[in-house]
N, C-alpha and C positions, 0 to 999 in steps of 0.2 A: 908935577906938570905933565910928565910923560903919561901918567895914568889917566889924567883928564883928557889928553889927546886921544887915547884909546877909546875912552867913553864917547867922545865926539864922533870918532870914526864909526863906532858901533851904531850910534843913532843915525848917522848919515847913510850907512849902507844897510839899514834895516827896512823891511817892508812894513808899512804902517797898517797893513791889514792883519798879517800873522805875527808881527812884532819880532820876527826872527830875521837872520841875515838873508839877503836876497838870494833866491834860487831861480836860475834861468830868468834874469831880470829883463823887463821890457820897459820902454819909456813911452809915455802918452804924449799926445801933441802939446799938452800944457807943460811938459818937462818933468813931471813926477814919475818915479820909477816904482814898479811892483814886481812881485813874483808873477810869472805868467799864469800859473794856475789860480793864484789868489784873485787877480783882476778879472780873469775869465769867469770864475765862479760868481764874483760880485756882479758882473754885467749880465750873467744868465738870469739873475733875479730881476733885472730891469727890462727884459725882453718885451714884456707886455706894454711898457711905456714907449718903446721905440726911441727912447732918448737915453744916451749913455753918458755918465758923468765921472769925474775924477773924485775919489773918496776924500781927498784932502782939500782941493780948492773948489770943488763942485762945478768946474767948467763942463759944459755939456758938449757932446759930439753927436752929429747926425750925418751920415749913418754910422753904424758901429765901426770903429777903427779896426783896421787889420794890423795886428801886432806882430812884430818881429823881434827875436831875441837880440838884446843889446850885447854884442860880443865883447866889446871893450869893457863895459861895466862888469860883465860876468868874470872876465879874466882878472880884473882889479880886485873883485871880492875874493876870488880864490887866492890871490897873492897875499891879501891882507890876513886871510885865515892862517896862512903859513907863517906870518910874522907875528902872530900872537893875538889877533883879533878873535874874540870869542863870540859865540852866539848870544843873542839877548836872552835874558831870563825867560823861562817858560811862563805862559800866561798865569798858570796856577801859583807862581811865586809872587805875583803882585797882590797887594792888599785889596780885598773887596769891602763891601759895606759892613759885613759882619766881622771882619778881621781887625786886628790891632796893627796899625801902620807904623813904619819906622819914622821917628821924628826928625831924622837927619836927611833922609832922601829928598831930593828935589824932583819936580815933575811928577811922573807916575811913581808912587811910593811902593816899595816892597813890603812884604809881611814882616812884622817884627819877630825876632828870634828870642829875645829876652827883654825884660824890663828891669831898670835899675831903680831901687827904692831911694838911694841917695841922690841920684841925678834927677829923679822923677821924670824919666824919659824912657822910651822904648827904642830898640835898635835892631836892624836886620843883621845878618851874619857879618856882612862887610863892615858896617859901622860899629859893630860890637867889638871889633878887633882891638881897639885901644884899651878896652877893659881887660883884655887878655894879655896885652904886652906891657902896659904901664903898671909898675909896682903899686903906686897909690890907688889906682883905679881897681886893682885886683882885690882890694879890701871892701869894695862896694858890694851890697847885697843884691844879687841878681835873682829874679823870680821869673815864672812863666809870664808871657805877655799879658798885660792887664790894661783895660780901658779905665780903670778906677784909680789911677795914680794920683789924680788931682784931689781925690778924697783924703789923701795923706798930707795935704798942705793945709795949714791953719789959715782959715779965711781972714782972721784978724791980723796976723803978723806975717803971713806969707812965708812961713817956715814949715819944715817937715815936722810932723807931730811924732816925736820920739818918746813922749811921756804918757802916762795913764793916771788919771785922777780917780782913785777908788771911792772918794767921797761922792763925786758926781757921776761916776761910772761912764767916763768918756775919755777919748784920746785927746791930748793937748800937746802944744809945743813947749819948749823950755821957757819962753817968755811968758806964756800963760801960767806956768807953775809959780812964777815969782810975782805975778800981778793978780788977776782975778781969782786964781786958785791958790793964792798964798795961804799957808796954814792948813791946807787940805792934805789928806793922806795920798801922796803921789809917789809913784815908782816908775821905773823905766818901762817902756812898752814891752821890751824883751822879758823883763822879770814877770810882768803880768801875764804875758803869753805863756811863760813856763808854768805859772800857777794854773792858768786856765787849761793848759795842755794836759796837766795831770788830771784835772776834773774831766776833760774830754775823754782821756783814755779810760777813766773809770766808767764814764757813761757808755763808751763803746763796748767795754767788757760786759756791762749789764745788758746792753742791746744784743751783743753776740750770744750771751747766755740765754736771753729770752728767745733769740732766733733758734738756738739749738733745742731749747725746751719745746718751742712751738713746732719745730720740725719733727721732734719725737712724737708730739701729739698728732701731727698730721700723718706720720707713719703709722701710729697706733690706729688712727681712724681709718686709714687705708686698709690696714690689716682687719679692722672690724668690718669694713665694707666687703672685703674678700670672704671673711668668715660668714657674714650674713648671706652672701650670695651662695657660698657652698652649702650652708645649712638649708637655705630656701630650695636650692636645686635638689638636695637630698630629700627634703620633705615632699617636694613636688613629685619626685620619682617614686618615693615610697607611697604617697597618696594615690598616684596614678596606678601603681601596682595593686594596692588594696581595692580601689574602686573598680578596676578592671576585673579583679577576682570576684568582687561582689556582683558586678554586672553579669559575669559568666555564670556565677552560681544562680542568680535570679533568672537568667535565661534558661538554665538547665531546669530549675524548678518550674518555670513557666511551661517549658516543653513537656516535662513530666506530667504536670497537672492537665495540660491540654490533651496529651496522649491518653492519660487515664480516663478523662471525661469522654473522649471519643470512643475508647474501648467499651466503657460502660454504656455509652449511647448505642453502639452497634449491638451489644449484648441484649440490652433491653428492647431495642427495636426488633431484633431477630426473634426474641421470645414472643413479643406481642404479635408480630406478623405470622408466626407459626400458629398461634392460637386463632388469629383472624382467619387463616386459611382453613383450619378445622371447622370453624363456625360457618364459613361460607360453604364448605362441602356439606355440612349438616343441613344448611338452608336448602341447597340443591336437592338433597335426598328427601327432605320433608315436602318440598314442592312436588317432586315426582310422586311421592306416596299420596299426597293430597289429590293429585290428578287421577290416580288410580281409584281412590275412594270415591271421587266425584263421579267417575265413569260407572263404578259399581252401584252408586246410589240411583242411577238412572236405569238400571237393569229391570225390565218388567217381569222377567221369568223368575218366580219366587224360588224355584228349585236351584236355578243357576246362581242366584244371589247368595243363597245359604251355602252353596258349595264353595264359592270363592271368598266369602267373607273371612273365614279364619286366617287365611294366608295374607290377606291384605290389611287386616286390622292391627297386626302386631307391629309395634314401633320400637326402634333402637333407643338405647338409654340416652337422654338429653344431657347436654352440658349446661350446668347451672350457672347463670350469669352472676349469681351471688358469690361464686368462687373467684371472680375477677376483681382484683382490688385496684380501683381507679383513684389515684391521688390527685387532688385538685391543683394541678400545675405547680407542684413543689418538688419536682424530681431532683434538682441539683442545688436547691437553695442552701442546703447545709454546706456544700462545697463553697458557694459564693460567700456565705457568712464566714467560713474559716479563712478564706483569702482576704476578706475585708478586715478581719481581726489581725491578720499578719500585717496588712498595710498600716493599720492604726499603730501597732506596736513599732513598726519600722519608722514611721513618721515621728512618734514620740522619742524613740531612741536617737534618731538623727537630729531632731530639734534640740534635745537636751545636750547631746554630744557636741553639736555644732556651736552652741552657745559658748561652751568651754574652748572649742577650737578658735573661735573668733576672738575671745578674750585673750587667750595666750598668744595670739599671732598679731595683735594690733600694735603692740609697742616693741620696739627694738632697743635693747640695752646699749645705747651709745655711751661714749665716754664723757661727753660734755654735759654739764648740768642744764636742765630745762628751767626757764623762768616760771615762777609760780604766778597764777592768775591773781588779779587784784579786785575784780568786780564779780558780783554774783552771776551775771550773764556769762562771763568768761568761764566760771567754774561749771556752769550747767552744760558747757560743751562736752564735759567728761561724765555727765550723768549716764548711768547704764540701767538697762531693764533687769532688775534683780528680783528674784523670788526666794521665799524662805523654804528651807529643806524640811519637809515633815519628818524625815527620818532622824533629824537632830533635835526636834522639839521636845521639851520636857512634857511629861504627861499632864501637867496642870495647864498647859497651853493648847488652845484650839486654833488651828489654822483654817482659814476659809477664803473665799473669793479668789480662787486660783492661787492659793498660798501667798497672797499679798496682804492678808490681814491675820493678826494673831490676837486671841482673847485670853486673858487670865481667868480661868474658870474656878468655881467653888468646889467642883468635883473632878477627880482625875479622869482622863480620857482613856478609852480602851484601845490604845495603840498596840500594835504587834511589837514583839521584841525586835530590836535592831541594835547592832553594836555601835552605831553612831549616835544614839540617843543620849542626851544629858539626863541623868537620873537624880542627881543631888541638888541641882540649881535650876531655877526657872529661866533657862537659857535656850537660844535657838541661833543657828547659823544660816547664812545664805546658801542656796544651792550652787550659785556661780562663784568661781574663784575670781579674785581681783588681782590683776596685774596691770602694769602700765600706770596710767593716770585715771583716777576715778573720783567721783564726787556724789554725795547723797546728803540728805538732811533729816533731822529728827525733830518732830514736834511733840512736846511733852507738857504734861501738867502733873505735878506731884513728885515724880522722880523716875529716872531711868538710867541704866548703864549702857552707854554706846561703845561698842567694842569692835576690834578686828582681831582675828586669831588665825593661827595655822590649823590646817586640817587635822594634824596629829595630836591636838590637845586631848587630854584624857576626858572621858565622858562619864564614867560611873563613879559613884561615891559621894554620899552626903557629908558635907563638911570638909571634903578633900580639896585643898587649895589648888592642887594640880588640875582640877576641873573648872575652877572658878576664874572667870575673866579678870585679868589684872594681877593675879596672884601667882604667876608663873612666867617663865621666859618665852612662852608661846602665845601671849596675848597682851593687848594694850587696850585700856578702857578709860573713858571719861565718865565720872559719876556726876549726874546733874540732879539737883533738887531746888526747892524754892529759896534756900539760904546760901548755897555755896556750890562751887565746882571743885572736884578733886580728880587728879589723874593717878592711875595705878599701873605699874608694870613690875612684874617679878617681886611682888609684895611691897615695893617701894611706893610710898604715897607722896604726891606733890600737890600742895594747895595751889589752886588756880584762881586768879582774880580776873574780873571782867564784868561787863554789863549783863544784867539778867535779861534773858529772852526766852520766849516759849519755843524757840527753834534753834537748833545747833546744826551747823554744817560740818561735814567731815570730808577732807581732801586727802587723797592718797596718791603719792608718786612712788610707785614700787621700786622702779629702777634707781631712782635718786635716793631712796631710803627716807622719804619725807612723809610724815603723818601729821596733819594739822586739824585742829578743831576751832570752829568759828562760832561766835555769837551772831545770829542772823536777825536783823530787823530791817530798817530802811538802809542801813549800811552793814558791812561785815567787819567784825572786830576779832582779831586773832586772840584766842584764849590760851592755846598751848600748842607747841610744835615739837615733834620728836624727829631727831636726825639719827638714823641708825642704818644698819644693813639688814634687809629682809632676805632670808635665805630660801624661803618657800613662797608659793602663792598664798595670799591672804583671803579670808572670808569675812564678810560683814556679819556682826553679831550683836545681840542685845540681851540684857538680863533685866527682868521685870522685878520690881520690889514695891512695897507699899508701906507708907507710914500711917496713913489713915484709911479706913475702910472706904472702898469705892474709888480709889485712885485710878485714873485712866491715862494711858500713854499712846501716842501715835508716832510711829516711825515712818518718815517719808523717804523712801529710797526709790525714787522714780515712782512715787505714789504707792509704796507699800504702807499699809495701815496696821498699827499695833494697838490693841485696846486691852487695858488691864483694869477691870472694874472691881475686882475682889481682892481681899487680903490673902497673901500666900502664907 
């Protein structure tokens, strides 16, 4: 009863605005009391209306009342504080819309501190005290405040569901276990929880292991990003240095050529002008002599004419114009031709080298596998401009049309000796190396070997399997003819089944170690896939063979054409 009286006193002497004990209390004309600061702030918000009201009874006052501190009430509040009256709970201790409220509190409810599964109720700290003091209540299961306690009550029997039916996989009460769930596999909810808890712990361990593994992958990828950045920065720095040196060298050569041309120009012009001056002096002398002779020709005195004629008729030796070699405007065309030749060679070298630079720089070897394409259009995104290398072509093969067509000839071609040339087998490799993801197609009639190989595959030797596509560890090849497909690598033969088609697609994902061959028609059918590790850049290759005279083959690698009309 004493406790209840204290509660009544607390509510009586509390400000209804701040919900705390009155501070410097003032009384309104209606009789309600407030903290002076609270009611002043409240009325400040009503200044625009010019009407001031009591927050509790809503009685209006005009004009704004002049408030004076209620000294008696202030003294009373201070005395009550000394006798044990406590401040009202702070506003944040009361339950809001999102909080679990105490089921025992009346009026404005406090936040629940715990929920009891046996009582199916939630309690604030004050009303939870009996569960701490009473021995029987101490056995109850207390959990964090929950709004879902009613879900623990059986809707049929209004009992706490302490059982679990494994047959129906649902929580039930004891009455359910002896009625509609009679004969079912039932256990206590605690036992089922223990079982599920073990499963949960196993799942958590698996998840945590996956998290650790994924974090390792993320760390590896971050290291890969840093390595890529370092490598790219180093490559940029090196390239800048090389190109700067090349530009400096080109500038020097340009200056040297310009200086040499200007020196030659001055020399030639000086020589020509010197000769020109001599000729102009000779013209002047001849004109003077001609004037004297003209004057002599008009002399009427025969004796005087004969006396002066010997001295005037003698002429100095003339400069023959035939000795002057005038070239028809071709003075420095040999220099222009030489510079143009250098330009052509530089362009060819840069174009060939840049193709390899672009191929090796387009793909980064990341750690995650890339999904393989499924449609022909997707594969063609990886189609590259590939040419055949004439230095690798067997002498029975003729390359033409910009090294994008090869013909199997009846006579050997007069190729110059080159260490990269295949001498024993009718084979040829592409000029460009293949890294990253690449795709090309082979159109054939009669038969062809479609291959990829490392550059260091042996080239010389008739009958030497180290040079033959598919018969060593440096090459992979699919043999296609009218009757069957066969795959070869390191002399191991694998028979391949699949629909016959005049076109075979080849897909390479170098970094993932994937080499796939497809039968191409209206759809693409996988014939054979290799999963390995490629340790070097690869080169597209083919070997021509014939069963019947006149067999022809076309290899389409971004429109490369291969023709094999004759028997090898």
